[in-house]
C-alpha positions in Angstrom: -27.6 0.3 2.3 -31.2 0.3 3.8 -32.3 -2.8 5.6 -35.1 -5.0 4.1 -38.6 -4.7 5.5 -38.3 -8.2 7.1 -35.2 -7.2 9.0 -36.9 -3.9 10.1 -39.9 -5.8 11.4 -37.7 -8.2 13.2 -35.8 -5.4 14.9 -39.0 -3.6 15.9 -40.6 -6.7 17.3 -37.5 -7.6 19.4 -37.1 -3.9 20.6 -40.7 -3.6 21.6 -40.5 -6.8 23.7 -37.3 -5.8 25.5 -37.3 -2.7 27.4 -33.5 -2.7 28.0 -32.6 -1.3 24.6 -29.8 -3.7 24.2 -28.5 -4.7 20.8 -29.1 -7.9 19.0 -27.4 -10.9 20.2 -26.3 -12.2 16.8 -22.8 -13.4 16.4 -20.3 -10.6 15.8 -18.8 -10.1 12.3 -15.5 -11.9 11.6 -13.4 -8.7 11.6 -10.4 -10.6 13.2 -10.1 -12.8 10.1 -9.9 -9.8 7.8 -7.3 -8.1 10.0 -5.3 -11.3 10.2 -5.5 -11.8 6.4 -4.3 -8.2 5.8 -1.4 -8.7 8.3 -0.4 -11.9 6.5 -0.6 -10.2 3.1 1.6 -7.4 4.4 4.1 -9.8 5.7 4.3 -11.6 2.3 4.7 -8.2 0.5 7.5 -7.2 2.8 9.2 -10.5 2.3 8.8 -10.3 -1.5 10.0 -6.7 -1.6 12.9 -7.5 0.7 14.6 -9.8 -1.8 17.3 -8.1 -3.7 17.0 -9.5 -7.2 19.1 -6.7 -8.7 17.8 -4.3 -11.2 15.5 -5.2 -14.1 15.2 -3.2 -17.3 12.0 -1.3 -18.1 10.5 -0.8 -21.5 12.4 2.5 -21.9 15.7 1.1 -20.9 15.6 2.4 -17.3 16.9 0.3 -14.4 14.2 -0.7 -12.0 14.5 -1.8 -8.4 11.5 -3.2 -6.7 10.8 -1.7 -3.3 7.3 -3.2 -2.8 4.8 -4.8 -5.1 4.1 -2.3 -7.9 6.4 0.3 -6.3 9.9 0.8 -7.8 13.0 3.0 -7.6 14.2 3.7 -11.1 17.3 5.1 -12.6 16.7 6.8 -16.0 17.7 9.5 -18.4 15.4 12.3 -19.6 16.6 15.1 -21.9 20.2 14.4 -21.2 19.9 14.3 -17.4 19.9 11.3 -15.1 17.1 10.9 -12.6 16.4 8.6 -9.7 12.6 8.1 -9.4 10.5 6.5 -6.8 7.1 5.7 -8.2 4.1 3.5 -8.0 3.3 1.6 -11.2 0.2 0.0 -12.6 -0.4 -2.7 -15.2 -2.3 -2.0 -18.4 -2.4 -4.5 -21.3 0.4 -6.5 -19.6 2.8 -3.5 -19.4 3.9 -1.7 -16.2 3.3 1.9 -16.5 4.3 4.7 -14.1 1.4 6.1 -12.0 0.8 9.6 -10.7 2.4 9.1 -7.3 6.1 9.4 -7.3 9.1 11.7 -7.2 12.1 12.1 -9.5 15.4 13.3 -8.0 18.4 14.7 -9.9 21.8 13.3 -9.1 22.5 16.2 -6.7 19.2 15.7 -4.9 19.9 12.0 -4.7 23.4 12.6 -3.1 21.8 15.0 -0.6 19.2 12.4 0.4 21.9 9.8 0.8 23.8 12.1 3.0 20.8 12.4 5.3 19.9 8.7 5.5 21.5 8.1 8.9 19.7 11.1 10.3 16.4 9.9 8.9 17.1 6.4 10.4 17.6 8.0 13.8 14.3 9.8 13.5 12.5 6.6 12.5 13.9 4.8 15.5 12.2 7.4 17.8 8.7 6.6 16.4 
């Protein structure tokens, strides 16, 4: 966003008087407060998501396990097949609806993922 004429004239007056080319000596923006607020919010989200409340039932009868706020693992049936889904949700008119981002795994794919969990954990520990 362009600066107002008053700010521009203040800048040009102060720059003309000082030959050093240093920046203004105004107080810095409170970026730390924003960072701390974000860290605190993330901590609350992790604590909230870390509680195992057990499954809840969705509108279509699927079992829903909260992983993070508005992010769920679901167990549902579609066309006679059972799927495990991990998906972001959004609220519209008071209902939780599945978003675009997510994946659905068949039972076989879920079993293969579970078989690889220890290897995945080992790789995560390296980072």
